[in-house]
C-alpha positions as CSV (number, residue, x, y, z in Angstrom):
1,M,4.6,10.9,14.4
2,Y,1.3,9.4,14.6
3,S,-0.4,7.8,11.4
4,S,-3.9,5.7,11.2
5,D,-5.6,4.4,8.1
6,S,-8.8,5.2,7.8
7,G,-10.0,3.3,5.2
8,E,-12.1,6.5,3.3
9,D,-11.6,7.2,-0.4
10,R,-10.0,10.8,0.0
11,A,-6.3,12.1,-0.1
12,A,-3.9,12.1,2.8
13,R,-4.4,14.8,5.6
14,F,-1.8,16.2,8.1
15,G,-2.2,17.6,11.3
16,F,1.0,19.7,13.3
17,I,1.2,19.9,16.5
18,V,3.7,22.8,17.7
19,S,3.6,23.7,21.5
20,R,4.9,27.1,22.9
21,Q,8.2,24.9,24.1
22,V,9.5,25.0,20.6
23,G,9.8,29.0,20.6
24,P,7.7,32.3,20.3
25,A,4.8,32.1,17.2
26,V,6.8,33.5,14.7
27,V,9.2,30.2,15.2
28,R,6.2,27.7,15.6
29,N,4.8,29.3,12.3
30,T,7.8,29.0,10.2
31,V,8.3,25.7,11.4
32,R,4.7,24.5,10.5
33,R,5.0,26.1,7.5
34,R,8.2,24.2,6.3
35,L,6.6,20.9,7.5
36,K,3.3,22.1,5.1
37,A,6.0,22.2,2.5
38,V,7.6,19.2,2.9
39,C,4.3,17.5,3.6
40,A,3.0,18.6,0.4
41,E,5.8,17.1,-1.6
42,A,5.5,13.7,0.4
43,L,1.8,13.5,-0.5
44,P,2.0,11.4,-3.7
45,T,3.7,8.7,-1.6
46,V,1.1,8.3,1.2
47,R,-1.8,5.8,1.2
48,A,-4.7,7.4,0.4
49,G,-7.3,8.0,3.5
50,S,-4.3,8.6,5.6
51,D,-4.3,11.0,8.8
52,I,-1.0,11.7,10.2
53,V,-0.2,13.6,12.8
54,I,3.7,15.4,13.4
55,R,4.7,16.8,16.7
56,V,7.5,19.0,16.7
57,L,10.1,18.6,19.4
58,P,11.7,21.8,21.3
59,N,14.7,21.2,19.0
60,G,12.9,21.3,16.6
61,A,13.1,24.8,15.9
62,E,16.6,24.7,14.7
63,A,16.4,22.3,12.3
64,A,17.3,23.0,8.6
65,F,14.7,22.7,5.7
66,A,16.7,19.5,4.7
67,D,16.7,17.8,8.3
68,L,12.8,18.5,8.4
69,R,12.5,16.7,5.2
70,A,14.9,13.5,5.7
71,E,13.1,12.8,9.3
72,V,9.4,13.1,7.6
73,T,10.3,11.2,4.7
74,R,11.8,8.8,7.1
75,C,8.9,8.4,9.1
76,L,6.4,8.4,6.6
77,A,8.7,5.0,5.3
78,R,8.0,3.5,8.3
79,S,4.8,3.5,9.0
80,A,4.3,2.5,5.5
81,T,5.5,-0.5,6.7
């Protein structure tokens, strides 16, 4: 995960990089939708004006929703410090 603080007065933005190595389009879109749901839950805890990019590795296709949530939460907490 990559993050930067733009200093602008706006809501945080999330971007996702899900390459073809993750799987076919159906799998990539499923992973992307799961990440969007996790990020929507975490949005209130993210600093305003932040730009966050999440890159999914190939083994992310097999990750359960709870595992994705835990990993994103851990990374967001680490980037907040």
